[in-house]
N, C-alpha and C positions, 0 to 999 in steps of 0.2 A: 486467686489466680488474675492476674492483670490482663490484658483484652482490649483490643482496640477493634472497632466492628466497623465495615463500609458495609452497604446495601446498594447491589449491583442488580440491574433489570435483568442480566443474563444469568449470573450464577447466583444470584440471591445475596446471603450472608459470606462475605468474606472476610475472615478473623487474623490478627494477627496477635500470637502468645506476646506479649512485650515482657515476659520473665523468661524467655527464650533468646538468648544475644541476638541470633542469627535472625530471626524476625521480629526482635527490636529494631536490628538494622535495617530490613525491608521497610518497615513504617517510618523509619526517620528519612530517606530516601525519597518517599512521597513526597516529604514538605520540601526538599531541596529545591531552590529557584530554578534549577536544570528540568527539574520534573514536574513542577507547578506549571513552567511556560506551555506544556503539552496541553493545557486545559483549553489556550488560546490556539491550537492548532487542530482542525477538524477532522476527522478519521476518511470521511469521505469528501473533503474539499467542496465542491460545488455541488454535489450530489442532492444538496437541499434544494436547488431551483428546481426540480424534478418533483423531490421527495421532501417535502415540508419537515419532516421529522427528523429528518437525516442531518440535526446539528450535533452529532455525539462527536468528542474528543479521543485525540491520541492517549490522552490521559486515563481515561475508563478503558480504553482497549488495553493497553499495557498491564492496568490492571489484572484485567481479566485473562492475558496471558500468563500471567504467573499462575494466578488461581488456577488456571486451566494445566501448566506444568507441573502444581505441586499435586494434582488428582491423578497426572501421567506417573509420576515419581511415585506416590502413593501402591498405587498398581506394580509396575516394577518391581518395589522390593519384596514384593511375592516371590521372584524370581531370583534376585540377585541383591547383595546387601550392596549400599548405597550409604558411603562416608556423610557425615556432617559438613563435610570442606565441598563434598562432589556436591550436596544437596542446595550450600548457600551459593555456589557459582551458577546452578543451573537456573535458581529462583532469580537471582539478582540481574542474572545475564537475560530472562525473559520480561524483567519487569523492565530494564533499562535498553532492549532492543532498538527501539524508536527513538532515543532521547536526543539524534541530530536530524529528525524531519524537519523539514523548511515547510511553508507556507502551502496550503492548497495541494495534500499530497504528493505526487511524483513529477506535478507539470513544471513548477519552479526548478527544481533541479536538473530536469532535462533542456531547460533554456540556458541554465546559468553553470553548469557543469558541477553543482555543489552538490556532493551524495551525501544522502543522509548514512549510511554505514561508514563510510570515511569520517562524517563529523561525530558519529557517536565513537566511535571508537578515542577518537582526540577529547570530547568533552568528560569521557571516563578516568584518562591518562591525564590530564591536565590539572598540577596540582593546586591551580586558581581557584580550580570549583569544588564548590562546597560535595557533590558526590564523592569526587576523588578523597576528599578528605576524610569523608564518613567509611569509606570503604580501607582507607588507608590504615586508620584510627583500629580497626577491627584484624586486619592484617596488611603488610606492607607489600604482598605480594597479590593483595585481592585483585587489586584492578587490572593487573596486568593478566592473571590469566581467566578475566572476564572479557576480556578482550580476545584472549587466546580463545575463549571458547567461542565466542561468537563467529571467530575465522574459522571453526573447526577444526584447532590446532590444540595440542602436538597429533592428534589422531582421532579421528570422529569415532563415537561409538554411540550407544543408545541414547546417554543423555543429550548428545549434539543433536539426534535425530528428534527430542521432545519439542525443538525450538524450531528446528530447520531440517524438514523431511516432506514427503506429500501426506503424511501424517502428522501435523505438528500442532503445536498448543497456539501460534501464531494462527493458521488457518482457520482452525476448529472456533477461536474466539471471534474474528472480522465475519467469520460468515454466520455465526447466530448474530451477533452484536448489529450487522448491518442488515441482515434481515429482518431483525426486530423494531430498530429504529427506522426504517423505509417503510415500514408497514405491507413489504411486498409478499410475505407469506410464500416465497418462493427457495429462498437459501434454508428451511427447518429440515434439522435431521435430528438421529438419538446418539448424543452424544455419551451419555450415560453408558448405554449398552455399548457401543463402540469403544471407550475406554478400558470397559470390562472386560473386553474381548483382547487388548492388550497384552503382549507377550514380547519373550527375549527370544530371537531366533537361534536355536542351539550351534547352527552351524557358523554366524558370522558375528553372533553376537550383538546384533541390531536390532532396531524397532521391528517387529513382527505382529501381526494380529492373526487370532486363533481363527478356524475355518468357522466358528459360530459366529463370528462377526461379518461375514461378508456380507450380509444384507446391509449390514448397515454401514460399512464402507460405499457400497453402491448408494446406498442413500446420501453419504455423503458427498459424494460426488458428483450425483446427479443435483445435489443442492449448489455445488460449487458453479457447474454449467449453468442454470438456470439464473442465478445471480448475475454472474456475466453477461450473460444475453438478455436480461430485463432490467437490470439496475448500474452494472460499471459500464456496460456498451448502449445505456438508452439513447437515444439521439439527442434529447435535451442535455445529459450527464457530457456528452462527448464534444455540442456543441459550447457549451458553457468551457470547457477544458481548453478546444482549440483556443476561441477567443482570448483566453488566460494567456495561454504560450504566446497569441499576436501579441497583446498587449505589453507583456515582459520583454519579446524581442523589440517592438518598437520603443518603449521604455531605454532601453540597453543600446540600441543605434541611436540616440538622442542624446545620451549620457556621454557614448563615447565621441559625438560631433560638438559637445559641450552647450548643444541647446536644449539641454532639458533645466528648465526653471527650479524647480523644486526634485531632489533635495540637493545639498551643494556637495562638493566633490571629497569635501573631509567627513562627510556621514558617513553612518555604516550602511545603511541603503543603498547608498550611489556605489560601496564597492559590493554590498552584494547583488546587485544588480550587473557588475560588471565579473561576477563569479570570483572575486577576492577574498581570502582568506579574511574571516571573523575572529576578533578576539571574542573571548570567554563571555565578558560583561557583554559584548556586542551582540552574539549571537542569543543570546536570553533575552533579547530584545527583541529580537525578529520571528514575529509573529504574523496570524492573519491578522490581529487588529492593525498592525503596522502597515500590513500590506493594503488593507482595505483604508487605511487613512491616507495612503498615497493615491490609491484610484480616484478619491474623492477630489483632492486636487488637480489629478489629471484629467479628471473629466470635465475640467472649466482651462484646460491650459489652450496656448496658441494652435498646438498641432491637432489638427481636427480629426487623423488619424487615431492616436491616441486618447482622444477626449471621448469619440464615438464609442473605443473599446470598451472605456473603462465607464463609459455613460450606460450602455449596454450592460453590463457586468453587475453593475449597481443597481440598475432598476430592469432586470431581466428581460431585455430588448434582445434577444439573442438571434442569431444567426438561423436561416429557414434550412431546410435540409431534401435534397434530393436525393431519392434512394437510388443506387448504382448496383444493388447485392444481386441485381439480375445478371449483372455481366458478369462473367466466371474468368474470363481473362485479363489477367493483369496490363499485358499491352494495350489492349483492347481499352480498358476504364482510364487508362493514360490518355488514349486519343480524344476517347469522349469528355475527359476533364479538361485538356488542352481547347476543347472545342470554347467548353464553358466558358475558359478564362478568357481566351480571345473575343467572345460576347460581352462579358463584362467590361475589359479594358476599351472596346468599342463604344461602351455607354458611356464612358468616364469614370468609371474605378479602376481601381487599384490592385490589379490580379494579385499582389504578393500579401494582401490584408485585407479584402473584401470578398474572400473565398478560399476556402481551403479544403483537400482531398483526407478523407479521414478511411483509415483500413484497418480497425484495432482487431486483434485477434488473439484466441486462445485455445488451449488444449485442455481439459479437465485431468483427463490422466496420459501424460506422453509416456511412452514405453521406450526406457532408454534401448538404445540401439548398442550391440555388442561393441563392448572395447569403450565405452562412453568415455569422453574425458573427464578427470577429476574434477570435482565443482558441480556436475551436472546432475540433476534428481536421481535417484536410485529408485527401484520398483518398488513396491507395497511387497512386502513378504507375508504368504500364508503357511501357517503352520497347522497340518492335520494332525488327528488325534493320535498317528502313530511316530509324531514327531519330525514329520518329513518337512521340506521347506519348496516351498515354489511359488513362481511369479503369480501377482493376482490376476495377471490376464490368463493363466491357465484355470482360474476357479471360478470367473465370472463371463457369461454368456455379454455383458453390459460393456467391456471393454473396448471391442471394435467400435462401437458409437462412441465412448467417450475419448478414445485416443482420435478422434476426427477433430480437425480444426474448426472451432465457431470465427466466422468471418463477416464483416458486415463491410459494404463501400457505401460510402455516401458523401455528397459534396454537401458542403455547410457554404451558405452563401448571404451575404448581407440583404436584410429585408428588400431593399428599393432595388436589388438585381436580381430578386429571386424569379420573377417572370421573365426576363431576358436569358438567364444562365440556364432555366429548364426548357424553355423554347429549343436554346441550343443544344442544348441534350438530348430533347428528341429528335431532332435531325441529323446530328451525327450519332445516334443508334437507329435511326431507319424506324421510328415507329411514330 
């Protein structure tokens, strides 16, 4: 038996039977330049500034999503036949779903408008790429089928739910992987039992969970809540991400004004800053190594705003935090933030770059409203012992808490203006 093995910290041994054409293809996809690039894109971006172990990559995450999807498929085959073609499309989509991710997770794409979902589709469909070549050699229709699958077309089934739903392989893997690599111990849950409880909803044909798995689902959703509260929304992580956003915005502004000494206008990084499309070969070069190299150059540039932001990111001189979570009213928070901005400007600071208001929010289990628009997440379906289907909200007393928004309000401010801003906040809040 020809077999290739990967030792993974989350799933232990991940095996590829290379005597089977479908699994041989999956293993060959790992070695394409497009997929190897993901080694240089960290899963959690700048979270390592708060959790030093969080340097794991999207490369390992994507392999983990594929392995989790494989386990989910094996479970679903107990209820419905899965053809080899369906299996290959699902697993290849799981492996390649983050192929278009740029540096530093989602921050860069929010500034430049380069969205990873669109780039992923382009990378798979581009005849110039090795991923497309390998897929087409297997089946000329395969690249298009994978792209359609990622978009939930032509019709959503339990196979699509395996990759994109409230119980999907993507979330299962990143929660367990991020929990392990950060050392937080907040995001652990019983994946094996949860997968064992998966089944097919007899009414809709979509992914569901048996009643015996309710506690495992609750455990998973609570893990998601705690990971957002303690890791993804950690004040240091959010401060670094905000500074990164400001640095890229500043570099972009200087580039537009032709005041950015490096890179040159014909360089692919210059194009990326402006949100322009990169060709296949250029995007393969676009990773966190290239961005960190740019930060090193910019940390010594003439523009002091950009130099300060980049130096702060490179050497962990991050903005300080003033907590506004005690302010429940959004308008009141905006008024207090305006007072802090005025104080920073009066002290000689730049209100556009020396501070920012951050209001991250997330809901662990969002209950879709009746008649929810297409594309919104579906409910988790619970099937009881008599085959009756119901929404998870009717089965778990925790849903009311999980359906509430987790939200923080914080002002992040350059250290030299921290005391000035804090005093203004205290006055404006009447404290």
